[in-house]
Structure formats: structure tokens, C-alpha cells
PDB file as gemmi writes it, atoms N, CA and C in Angstrom:
CRYST1    1.000    1.000    1.000  90.00  90.00  90.00 P 1                      
ATOM      1  N   MET A   1     -28.938 108.644 -18.361  1.00  0.00           N  
ATOM      2  CA  MET A   1     -27.845 108.852 -17.442  1.00  0.00           C  
ATOM      3  C   MET A   1     -26.747 107.816 -17.644  1.00  0.00           C  
ATOM      4  N   SER A   2     -27.150 106.568 -17.809  1.00  0.00           N  
ATOM      5  CA  SER A   2     -26.141 105.529 -17.964  1.00  0.00           C  
ATOM      6  C   SER A   2     -25.402 105.660 -19.298  1.00  0.00           C  
ATOM      7  N   SER A   3     -26.112 106.104 -20.342  1.00  0.00           N  
ATOM      8  CA  SER A   3     -25.446 106.276 -21.635  1.00  0.00           C  
ATOM      9  C   SER A   3     -24.420 107.406 -21.570  1.00  0.00           C  
ATOM     10  N   GLU A   4     -24.726 108.445 -20.788  1.00  0.00           N  
ATOM     11  CA  GLU A   4     -23.782 109.553 -20.634  1.00  0.00           C  
ATOM     12  C   GLU A   4     -22.545 109.110 -19.854  1.00  0.00           C  
ATOM     13  N   SER A   5     -22.734 108.348 -18.796  1.00  0.00           N  
ATOM     14  CA  SER A   5     -21.582 107.865 -18.029  1.00  0.00           C  
ATOM     15  C   SER A   5     -20.775 106.857 -18.847  1.00  0.00           C  
ATOM     16  N   GLN A   6     -21.463 106.067 -19.655  1.00  0.00           N  
ATOM     17  CA  GLN A   6     -20.765 105.118 -20.531  1.00  0.00           C  
ATOM     18  C   GLN A   6     -19.925 105.869 -21.561  1.00  0.00           C  
ATOM     19  N   ARG A   7     -20.484 106.956 -22.086  1.00  0.00           N  
ATOM     20  CA  ARG A   7     -19.758 107.769 -23.062  1.00  0.00           C  
ATOM     21  C   ARG A   7     -18.528 108.401 -22.413  1.00  0.00           C  
ATOM     22  N   ASP A   8     -18.691 108.923 -21.194  1.00  0.00           N  
ATOM     23  CA  ASP A   8     -17.559 109.510 -20.478  1.00  0.00           C  
ATOM     24  C   ASP A   8     -16.480 108.463 -20.208  1.00  0.00           C  
ATOM     25  N   GLU A   9     -16.918 107.268 -19.851  1.00  0.00           N  
ATOM     26  CA  GLU A   9     -15.975 106.185 -19.589  1.00  0.00           C  
ATOM     27  C   GLU A   9     -15.232 105.802 -20.871  1.00  0.00           C  
ATOM     28  N   ASP A  10     -15.955 105.744 -21.982  1.00  0.00           N  
ATOM     29  CA  ASP A  10     -15.329 105.426 -23.265  1.00  0.00           C  
ATOM     30  C   ASP A  10     -14.311 106.488 -23.666  1.00  0.00           C  
ATOM     31  N   ILE A  11     -14.655 107.747 -23.429  1.00  0.00           N  
ATOM     32  CA  ILE A  11     -13.728 108.839 -23.753  1.00  0.00           C  
ATOM     33  C   ILE A  11     -12.475 108.728 -22.895  1.00  0.00           C  
ATOM     34  N   PHE A  12     -12.664 108.482 -21.595  1.00  0.00           N  
ATOM     35  CA  PHE A  12     -11.517 108.343 -20.697  1.00  0.00           C  
ATOM     36  C   PHE A  12     -10.639 107.176 -21.127  1.00  0.00           C  
ATOM     37  N   GLU A  13     -11.269 106.048 -21.446  1.00  0.00           N  
ATOM     38  CA  GLU A  13     -10.524 104.861 -21.861  1.00  0.00           C  
ATOM     39  C   GLU A  13      -9.754 105.132 -23.152  1.00  0.00           C  
ATOM     40  N   SER A  14     -10.391 105.808 -24.078  1.00  0.00           N  
ATOM     41  CA  SER A  14      -9.744 106.138 -25.342  1.00  0.00           C  
ATOM     42  C   SER A  14      -8.546 107.058 -25.127  1.00  0.00           C  
ATOM     43  N   GLN A  15      -8.702 108.057 -24.265  1.00  0.00           N  
ATOM     44  CA  GLN A  15      -7.593 108.969 -23.975  1.00  0.00           C  
ATOM     45  C   GLN A  15      -6.460 108.241 -23.269  1.00  0.00           C  
ATOM     46  N   PHE A  16      -6.805 107.347 -22.353  1.00  0.00           N  
ATOM     47  CA  PHE A  16      -5.791 106.586 -21.630  1.00  0.00           C  
ATOM     48  C   PHE A  16      -4.998 105.705 -22.585  1.00  0.00           C  
ATOM     49  N   ILE A  17      -5.696 105.021 -23.481  1.00  0.00           N  
ATOM     50  CA  ILE A  17      -5.032 104.145 -24.449  1.00  0.00           C  
ATOM     51  C   ILE A  17      -4.149 104.962 -25.386  1.00  0.00           C  
ATOM     52  N   ASP A  18      -4.646 106.087 -25.861  1.00  0.00           N  
ATOM     53  CA  ASP A  18      -3.850 106.942 -26.743  1.00  0.00           C  
ATOM     54  C   ASP A  18      -2.582 107.423 -26.050  1.00  0.00           C  
ATOM     55  N   LYS A  19      -2.708 107.836 -24.796  1.00  0.00           N  
ATOM     56  CA  LYS A  19      -1.544 108.310 -24.048  1.00  0.00           C  
ATOM     57  C   LYS A  19      -0.552 107.174 -23.833  1.00  0.00           C  
ATOM     58  N   TYR A  20      -1.058 106.004 -23.454  1.00  0.00           N  
ATOM     59  CA  TYR A  20      -0.191 104.857 -23.204  1.00  0.00           C  
ATOM     60  C   TYR A  20       0.542 104.438 -24.473  1.00  0.00           C  
ATOM     61  N   LEU A  21      -0.201 104.343 -25.576  1.00  0.00           N  
ATOM     62  CA  LEU A  21       0.422 103.915 -26.826  1.00  0.00           C  
ATOM     63  C   LEU A  21       1.421 104.941 -27.340  1.00  0.00           C  
ATOM     64  N   SER A  22       1.109 106.211 -27.192  1.00  0.00           N  
ATOM     65  CA  SER A  22       2.047 107.223 -27.673  1.00  0.00           C  
ATOM     66  C   SER A  22       3.323 107.206 -26.848  1.00  0.00           C  
ATOM     67  N   GLU A  23       3.215 106.936 -25.554  1.00  0.00           N  
ATOM     68  CA  GLU A  23       4.415 106.848 -24.717  1.00  0.00           C  
ATOM     69  C   GLU A  23       5.177 105.563 -25.012  1.00  0.00           C  
ATOM     70  N   TYR A  24       4.463 104.473 -25.196  1.00  0.00           N  
ATOM     71  CA  TYR A  24       5.099 103.179 -25.440  1.00  0.00           C  
ATOM     72  C   TYR A  24       5.800 103.145 -26.787  1.00  0.00           C  
ATOM     73  N   ALA A  25       5.204 103.771 -27.782  1.00  0.00           N  
ATOM     74  CA  ALA A  25       5.742 103.707 -29.131  1.00  0.00           C  
ATOM     75  C   ALA A  25       6.668 104.873 -29.454  1.00  0.00           C  
ATOM     76  N   SER A  26       7.000 105.683 -28.478  1.00  0.00           N  
ATOM     77  CA  SER A  26       7.889 106.805 -28.758  1.00  0.00           C  
ATOM     78  C   SER A  26       9.310 106.305 -28.996  1.00  0.00           C  
ATOM     79  N   ILE A  27      10.095 107.095 -29.670  1.00  0.00           N  
ATOM     80  CA  ILE A  27      11.466 106.717 -29.998  1.00  0.00           C  
ATOM     81  C   ILE A  27      12.279 106.464 -28.736  1.00  0.00           C  
ATOM     82  N   SER A  28      12.126 107.320 -27.751  1.00  0.00           N  
ATOM     83  CA  SER A  28      12.926 107.152 -26.533  1.00  0.00           C  
ATOM     84  C   SER A  28      12.579 105.862 -25.804  1.00  0.00           C  
ATOM     85  N   SER A  29      11.314 105.477 -25.801  1.00  0.00           N  
ATOM     86  CA  SER A  29      10.962 104.228 -25.124  1.00  0.00           C  
ATOM     87  C   SER A  29      11.466 103.020 -25.901  1.00  0.00           C  
ATOM     88  N   ILE A  30      11.448 103.104 -27.223  1.00  0.00           N  
ATOM     89  CA  ILE A  30      11.978 102.004 -28.029  1.00  0.00           C  
ATOM     90  C   ILE A  30      13.476 101.862 -27.800  1.00  0.00           C  
ATOM     91  N   VAL A  31      14.187 102.968 -27.782  1.00  0.00           N  
ATOM     92  CA  VAL A  31      15.631 102.930 -27.537  1.00  0.00           C  
ATOM     93  C   VAL A  31      15.907 102.396 -26.141  1.00  0.00           C  
ATOM     94  N   ARG A  32      15.133 102.848 -25.172  1.00  0.00           N  
ATOM     95  CA  ARG A  32      15.316 102.396 -23.788  1.00  0.00           C  
ATOM     96  C   ARG A  32      15.094 100.894 -23.684  1.00  0.00           C  
ATOM     97  N   GLU A  33      14.091 100.365 -24.366  1.00  0.00           N  
ATOM     98  CA  GLU A  33      13.821  98.931 -24.338  1.00  0.00           C  
ATOM     99  C   GLU A  33      14.917  98.154 -25.059  1.00  0.00           C  
ATOM    100  N   ALA A  34      15.379  98.654 -26.190  1.00  0.00           N  
ATOM    101  CA  ALA A  34      16.357  97.931 -26.996  1.00  0.00           C  
ATOM    102  C   ALA A  34      17.765  98.029 -26.434  1.00  0.00           C  
ATOM    103  N   LEU A  35      18.048  99.059 -25.668  1.00  0.00           N  
ATOM    104  CA  LEU A  35      19.402  99.280 -25.173  1.00  0.00           C  
ATOM    105  C   LEU A  35      19.886  98.129 -24.309  1.00  0.00           C  
ATOM    106  N   LEU A  36      19.043  97.599 -23.465  1.00  0.00           N  
ATOM    107  CA  LEU A  36      19.430  96.487 -22.608  1.00  0.00           C  
ATOM    108  C   LEU A  36      19.812  95.272 -23.443  1.00  0.00           C  
ATOM    109  N   PHE A  37      19.015  94.952 -24.450  1.00  0.00           N  
ATOM    110  CA  PHE A  37      19.296  93.790 -25.283  1.00  0.00           C  
ATOM    111  C   PHE A  37      20.547  94.008 -26.133  1.00  0.00           C  
ATOM    112  N   GLU A  38      20.751  95.226 -26.588  1.00  0.00           N  
ATOM    113  CA  GLU A  38      21.958  95.555 -27.343  1.00  0.00           C  
ATOM    114  C   GLU A  38      23.193  95.360 -26.471  1.00  0.00           C  
ATOM    115  N   LEU A  39      23.120  95.812 -25.247  1.00  0.00           N  
ATOM    116  CA  LEU A  39      24.235  95.666 -24.313  1.00  0.00           C  
ATOM    117  C   LEU A  39      24.498  94.197 -24.002  1.00  0.00           C  
ATOM    118  N   LEU A  40      23.442  93.432 -23.756  1.00  0.00           N  
ATOM    119  CA  LEU A  40      23.613  92.004 -23.487  1.00  0.00           C  
ATOM    120  C   LEU A  40      24.203  91.274 -24.689  1.00  0.00           C  
ATOM    121  N   ALA A  41      23.769  91.615 -25.882  1.00  0.00           N  
ATOM    122  CA  ALA A  41      24.299  90.978 -27.085  1.00  0.00           C  
ATOM    123  C   ALA A  41      25.772  91.310 -27.272  1.00  0.00           C  
ATOM    124  N   THR A  42      26.156  92.545 -26.990  1.00  0.00           N  
ATOM    125  CA  THR A  42      27.552  92.946 -27.121  1.00  0.00           C  
ATOM    126  C   THR A  42      28.423  92.210 -26.114  1.00  0.00           C  
ATOM    127  N   VAL A  43      27.982  92.167 -24.873  1.00  0.00           N  
ATOM    128  CA  VAL A  43      28.750  91.459 -23.837  1.00  0.00           C  
ATOM    129  C   VAL A  43      28.835  89.974 -24.173  1.00  0.00           C  
ATOM    130  N   GLY A  44      27.739  89.398 -24.621  1.00  0.00           N  
ATOM    131  CA  GLY A  44      27.745  87.987 -25.015  1.00  0.00           C  
ATOM    132  C   GLY A  44      28.696  87.719 -26.165  1.00  0.00           C  
ATOM    133  N   GLY A  45      28.749  88.619 -27.121  1.00  0.00           N  
ATOM    134  CA  GLY A  45      29.681  88.465 -28.240  1.00  0.00           C  
ATOM    135  C   GLY A  45      31.127  88.551 -27.801  1.00  0.00           C  
ATOM    136  N   VAL A  46      31.421  89.449 -26.887  1.00  0.00           N  
ATOM    137  CA  VAL A  46      32.790  89.575 -26.373  1.00  0.00           C  
ATOM    138  C   VAL A  46      33.187  88.314 -25.618  1.00  0.00           C  
ATOM    139  N   VAL A  47      32.298  87.820 -24.767  1.00  0.00           N  
ATOM    140  CA  VAL A  47      32.587  86.601 -24.001  1.00  0.00           C  
ATOM    141  C   VAL A  47      32.782  85.419 -24.944  1.00  0.00           C  
ATOM    142  N   ALA A  48      31.931  85.285 -25.942  1.00  0.00           N  
ATOM    143  CA  ALA A  48      32.064  84.193 -26.908  1.00  0.00           C  
ATOM    144  C   ALA A  48      33.380  84.305 -27.670  1.00  0.00           C  
ATOM    145  N   GLY A  49      33.777  85.507 -28.032  1.00  0.00           N  
ATOM    146  CA  GLY A  49      35.052  85.705 -28.717  1.00  0.00           C  
ATOM    147  C   GLY A  49      36.232  85.310 -27.856  1.00  0.00           C  
ATOM    148  N   ILE A  50      36.182  85.653 -26.590  1.00  0.00           N  
ATOM    149  CA  ILE A  50      37.269  85.279 -25.673  1.00  0.00           C  
ATOM    150  C   ILE A  50      37.340  83.762 -25.522  1.00  0.00           C  
ATOM    151  N   ILE A  51      36.197  83.123 -25.384  1.00  0.00           N  
ATOM    152  CA  ILE A  51      36.169  81.662 -25.239  1.00  0.00           C  
ATOM    153  C   ILE A  51      36.702  80.992 -26.498  1.00  0.00           C  
ATOM    154  N   LEU A  52      36.244  81.440 -27.671  1.00  0.00           N  
ATOM    155  CA  LEU A  52      36.725  80.847 -28.924  1.00  0.00           C  
ATOM    156  C   LEU A  52      38.213  81.086 -29.120  1.00  0.00           C  
ATOM    157  N   SER A  53      38.681  82.239 -28.738  1.00  0.00           N  
ATOM    158  CA  SER A  53      40.107  82.528 -28.845  1.00  0.00           C  
ATOM    159  C   SER A  53      40.907  81.579 -27.961  1.00  0.00           C  
ATOM    160  N   GLY A  54      40.417  81.337 -26.760  1.00  0.00           N  
ATOM    161  CA  GLY A  54      41.089  80.403 -25.857  1.00  0.00           C  
ATOM    162  C   GLY A  54      41.085  78.989 -26.400  1.00  0.00           C  
ATOM    163  N   ILE A  55      39.984  78.568 -27.008  1.00  0.00           N  
ATOM    164  CA  ILE A  55      39.905  77.221 -27.581  1.00  0.00           C  
ATOM    165  C   ILE A  55      40.887  77.084 -28.739  1.00  0.00           C  
ATOM    166  N   ARG A  56      40.959  78.080 -29.597  1.00  0.00           N  
ATOM    167  CA  ARG A  56      41.881  78.023 -30.738  1.00  0.00           C  
ATOM    168  C   ARG A  56      43.331  78.002 -30.278  1.00  0.00           C  
ATOM    169  N   GLN A  57      43.648  78.801 -29.270  1.00  0.00           N  
ATOM    170  CA  GLN A  57      45.019  78.819 -28.755  1.00  0.00           C  
ATOM    171  C   GLN A  57      45.382  77.458 -28.174  1.00  0.00           C  
ATOM    172  N   THR A  58      44.456  76.821 -27.477  1.00  0.00           N  
ATOM    173  CA  THR A  58      44.703  75.502 -26.895  1.00  0.00           C  
ATOM    174  C   THR A  58      44.923  74.477 -27.994  1.00  0.00           C  
ATOM    175  N   LYS A  59      44.105  74.508 -29.042  1.00  0.00           N  
ATOM    176  CA  LYS A  59      44.263  73.560 -30.144  1.00  0.00           C  
ATOM    177  C   LYS A  59      45.588  73.778 -30.862  1.00  0.00           C  
ATOM    178  N   LEU A  60      45.965  75.035 -31.095  1.00  0.00           N  
ATOM    179  CA  LEU A  60      47.225  75.320 -31.773  1.00  0.00           C  
ATOM    180  C   LEU A  60      48.417  74.879 -30.938  1.00  0.00           C  
ATOM    181  N   SER A  61      48.373  75.111 -29.642  1.00  0.00           N  
ATOM    182  CA  SER A  61      49.497  74.714 -28.799  1.00  0.00           C  
ATOM    183  C   SER A  61      49.582  73.198 -28.691  1.00  0.00           C  
ATOM    184  N   ASN A  62      48.447  72.497 -28.724  1.00  0.00           N  
ATOM    185  CA  ASN A  62      48.467  71.030 -28.703  1.00  0.00           C  
ATOM    186  C   ASN A  62      49.033  70.480 -30.004  1.00  0.00           C  
ATOM    187  N   LYS A  63      48.757  71.109 -31.144  1.00  0.00           N  
ATOM    188  CA  LYS A  63      49.297  70.655 -32.425  1.00  0.00           C  
ATOM    189  C   LYS A  63      50.805  70.823 -32.468  1.00  0.00           C  
ATOM    190  N   THR A  64      51.305  71.944 -31.989  1.00  0.00           N  
ATOM    191  CA  THR A  64      52.751  72.161 -32.013  1.00  0.00           C  
ATOM    192  C   THR A  64      53.453  71.228 -31.047  1.00  0.00           C  
ATOM    193  N   LYS A  65      52.850  70.891 -29.938  1.00  0.00           N  
ATOM    194  CA  LYS A  65      53.448  69.945 -28.991  1.00  0.00           C  
ATOM    195  C   LYS A  65      53.497  68.550 -29.594  1.00  0.00           C  
ATOM    196  N   SER A  66      52.438  68.119 -30.282  1.00  0.00           N  
ATOM    197  CA  SER A  66      52.405  66.778 -30.857  1.00  0.00           C  
ATOM    198  C   SER A  66      53.376  66.661 -32.028  1.00  0.00           C  
ATOM    199  N   ARG A  67      53.635  67.723 -32.756  1.00  0.00           N  
ATOM    200  CA  ARG A  67      54.587  67.689 -33.869  1.00  0.00           C  
ATOM    201  C   ARG A  67      56.024  67.623 -33.361  1.00  0.00           C  
ATOM    202  N   SER A  68      56.273  68.235 -32.222  1.00  0.00           N  
ATOM    203  CA  SER A  68      57.642  68.247 -31.712  1.00  0.00           C  
ATOM    204  C   SER A  68      58.001  66.924 -31.051  1.00  0.00           C  
ATOM    205  N   LEU A  69      57.015  66.097 -30.713  1.00  0.00           N  
ATOM    206  CA  LEU A  69      57.293  64.800 -30.098  1.00  0.00           C  
ATOM    207  C   LEU A  69      57.612  63.833 -31.158  1.00  0.00           C  
TER     208      LEU A  69                                                      
END                                                                             
């Protein structure tokens, strides 16, 4: 009796793992997981570009001011 219930439990566990892994490794779940990081990386790149642009503009305007003095 216990071997039969153990076998049933093993079958259930195997089916559960197969279902979980197939859902986790599906293309849509991978895209869903990666989309957030892609969006954060894009926003971070835009913010970094704006900051660097501001720094360069400040340095250029300081150089032209020092040359005119």
C-alpha cells in the first residue's frame, strides 16, 4: 500500500514539476521576465545620456567663459 501511494506521489510530483518548468521556460514567460529589465535599462540609459549631456554643456560653457576673460 505504501509503495503504491509513494508511486502516486512521485507521479504527481513529476507532473507538477513538468508543468511548472514548461510554464517557466516558455517564450512568453521569458519575455515577460526580461521586459522589465529591458525597460529599466532603457530608462537608465536615457537618464545617463541626459546627465552626460548636461555635464558636457556645463564644461563647454565654462571653457568659453574662461577664454573670453
